[in-house]
C-alpha positions in Angstrom: -1.1 10.2 6.7 1.2 9.4 3.6 4.2 7.6 4.2 7.1 7.4 2.1 10.4 5.8 2.0 13.7 6.5 0.5 16.4 3.6 -0.5 19.6 4.4 -1.2 22.9 3.2 0.0 24.5 7.0 -0.3 23.5 9.3 1.9 23.8 12.7 0.0 21.7 11.3 -2.8 18.6 10.0 0.8 19.0 13.6 1.6 18.9 15.1 -1.5 15.8 13.3 -2.2 14.4 13.7 1.0 14.3 17.4 1.0 13.1 17.8 -2.4 10.0 15.6 -1.3 9.3 17.7 1.5 9.6 20.7 0.0 7.2 19.3 -2.6 4.9 18.2 0.2 5.2 21.5 1.7 2.6 23.1 -0.3 0.4 20.4 -0.4 -2.5 19.6 2.3 -1.3 16.1 3.2 0.7 14.6 6.4 4.0 12.6 5.1 6.2 10.6 7.2 9.6 10.6 5.2 11.6 7.2 6.0 15.1 6.8 4.3 17.2 3.5 4.6 20.5 2.7 3.3 19.8 -0.4 1.5 17.4 -2.9 0.6 17.7 -5.5 3.5 17.0 -2.7 6.2 14.2 -1.2 4.0 12.5 -5.0 4.7 13.6 -5.5 7.8 12.0 -2.4 9.2 8.1 -2.9 7.4 7.5 -5.2 10.7 8.1 -2.3 13.2 7.6 1.2 10.8 4.5 -0.4 9.3 3.9 -0.1 5.7 4.8 2.1 3.1 2.5 4.1 0.4 5.6 5.0 -1.9 8.8 3.6 -2.3 11.8 5.4 -4.0 14.4 3.7 -4.6 18.2 3.6 -6.5 18.5 0.9 -9.2 22.2 -0.2 -8.0 22.8 -0.5 -5.0 25.5 -2.8 -3.4 23.9 -6.2 -2.1 20.5 -6.1 -2.6 19.7 -3.8 -6.0 16.6 -2.0 -6.3 15.3 -4.4 -9.0 15.7 -7.3 -6.6 14.1 -5.5 -4.2 11.1 -4.2 -6.3 10.2 -7.8 -7.3 10.7 -8.7 -3.1 8.0 -5.6 -2.8 5.5 -7.0 -5.9 5.3 -10.5 -4.5 4.7 -9.3 -1.0 2.8 -5.7 -1.5 1.4 -5.2 -4.6 -0.4 -2.2 -3.8 3.1 0.1 -3.2 4.2 2.7 -5.5 7.3 2.2 -6.7 9.6 4.7 -8.0 12.8 3.7 -9.3 15.7 6.3 -9.7 19.0 5.5 -11.3 21.2 7.3 -13.7 21.0 4.6 -16.1 18.5 4.4 -19.0 19.2 0.6 -19.7 16.7 -0.3 -16.9 13.7 0.8 -18.3 12.3 -1.8 -19.6 13.2 -3.8 -16.0 11.4 -1.4 -14.1 8.2 -2.0 -16.1 8.2 -5.3 -16.1 8.1 -5.0 -12.2 5.6 -2.4 -12.9 7.1 0.6 -11.2 5.1 3.3 -11.1 8.0 5.5 -12.9 11.3 5.6 -13.3 13.4 8.5 -13.2 16.8 9.4 -14.1 19.0 11.5 -11.6 19.6 13.6 -14.0 16.4 14.6 -14.6 15.5 14.5 -10.2 15.0 17.7 -9.7 13.2 18.5 -13.0 10.3 15.4 -12.7 10.4 13.9 -9.4 8.6 17.1 -7.8 5.4 16.4 -10.1 5.2 12.8 -9.6 5.0 12.7 -5.9 2.9 15.6 -6.0 0.1 13.6 -8.2 0.8 10.7 -6.3 0.1 12.5 -2.7 -2.9 14.3 -3.9 -4.0 10.6 -5.7 -3.8 8.7 -1.9 -5.3 12.1 -0.1 -8.2 11.5 -2.2 -8.7 7.8 -1.1 -8.0 9.0 2.5 -11.3 11.2 2.3 -12.9 8.3 2.2 -13.8 6.6 5.6 -16.5 5.1 7.5 -17.5 6.7 11.2 -17.3 3.8 13.1 -18.7 3.8 17.4 -21.8 5.3 19.5 -21.8 7.6 22.2 -19.1 9.5 23.4 -16.7 7.8 21.5 -16.3 7.8 17.4 -13.8 7.2 15.3 -13.2 7.7 11.8 -11.8 5.0 9.6 -10.2 5.5 6.3 -11.4 2.7 4.1 -7.5 2.2 2.5 -6.7 1.8 6.3 -9.1 -1.2 6.2 -6.9 -4.7 6.5 -10.4 -6.9 6.4 -13.3 -7.1 8.2 -15.4 -9.8 9.5 -18.7 -10.9 11.4 -19.5 -14.1 13.2 -22.7 -16.4 12.3 -25.1 -15.1 14.4 -23.4 -11.7 16.0 -24.0 -8.2 16.0 -21.5 -6.6 15.4 -19.0 -6.2 12.3 -15.3 -6.3 12.9 -13.2 -3.9 11.3 -9.5 -4.7 11.5 -7.2 -1.9 10.5 -3.6 -0.6 11.4 -4.3 0.7 14.4 -6.0 -2.4 15.6 -9.9 -3.8 15.8 -12.9 -1.5 15.5 -16.6 -3.3 15.5 -20.0 -1.6 14.7 -23.2 -2.4 15.1 -24.7 -3.0 11.6 -24.8 -5.8 9.2 -22.1 -6.8 6.7 -24.8 -6.0 4.0 -24.9 -2.5 5.1 -21.1 -2.0 5.0 -20.3 -3.9 1.5 -23.2 -1.5 0.0 -20.6 1.5 1.0 -17.2 -0.7 0.1 -15.8 0.0 -3.2 -16.3 -3.6 -4.9 -13.2 -3.1 -7.2 -10.6 -3.4 -3.7 -13.0 -4.8 -1.1 -14.1 -8.2 -2.1 -16.0 -10.9 -0.2 -13.8 -14.2 0.6 -16.2 -16.4 2.8 -19.4 -15.7 4.7 -18.9 -13.0 6.9 -15.1 -12.1 5.8 -14.5 -9.4 3.3 -10.7 -8.4 2.7 -9.1 -5.3 1.2 -6.9 -6.3 -1.8 -4.4 -4.1 -1.6 -3.6 -4.8 1.5 -2.7 -8.9 0.1 0.5 -9.8 0.7 0.6 -13.1 -1.1 -1.9 -16.0 -2.1 -1.3 -19.8 -1.4 -4.1 -21.9 -2.3 -7.1 -20.9 -0.4 -4.6 -18.8 2.1 -4.6 -15.0 2.1 -1.8 -13.7 3.5 -2.6 -10.1 4.7 -0.2 -6.9 6.2 0.1 -7.2 9.7 0.7 -10.8 9.3 -3.3 -11.7 9.3 -4.2 -14.8 7.3 -7.9 -15.1 5.6 -9.1 -18.4 4.1 -11.0 -18.5 0.7 -14.0 -20.7 0.5 -13.5 -23.2 -2.3 -16.6 -21.5 -3.9 -15.3 -17.8 -4.3 -12.0 -18.9 -4.8 -11.9 -18.9 -8.8 -13.9 -15.2 -8.4 -11.4 -14.2 -5.6 -8.2 -15.0 -7.6 -9.6 -12.9 -10.5 -10.9 -10.2 -8.7 -6.8 -9.6 -7.1 -5.2 -9.9 -10.5 -7.6 -7.3 -11.7 -7.2 -5.1 -8.9 -3.4 -5.7 -8.7 -2.8 -4.9 -12.4 -4.7 -1.9 -12.2 -2.9 -0.2 -9.6 -1.2 2.4 -11.7 -5.0 4.3 -12.4 
């Protein structure tokens, strides 16, 4: 499931973008959920109930919180989200790249450029969803896409690895070492004995504490902290790839 949010204070523009995205993805083998919001405040306020977004399409000029301010807030709390700015004015391009927006599209170019950008991103996210682990035994087995894992942990002496995901906690009788061999080391980083975090699901880091999506917090050991900070900077800096 690809989650796409559209933020624009003009209803006619929201509907136009939504229709264009829907039409584009109708020919792609992906499942998408499209959400629309009239302003940045409502988008941020709904994130706790609607869940995270993979892609945000936001107008830059809006009443109240403009798109640039919204982008800065998102980059602080959700560095892995793909942001596409849509505007009528070219002068915002430099600022959009400082916020590390994925794309900057002028409204007059919307129909020509947006389908290709959305198609490429949808395929990239769909490819990520193909990477998963089957967890469970007997009659019940669950497929967990790696991108849906927020963090993993295994208590000392325990037989099970716990997967903390968007849909709750699942567990598997295995070793953390075995799981780590399958995880992408460019995305998952060990932060403490028995704890591994998906760096794309970190909202922010303060001191030795990682603040993750869904309100989770994980402490980083003092010995690992410099390496973890380095890996987070590298991962966040490379999110366009």
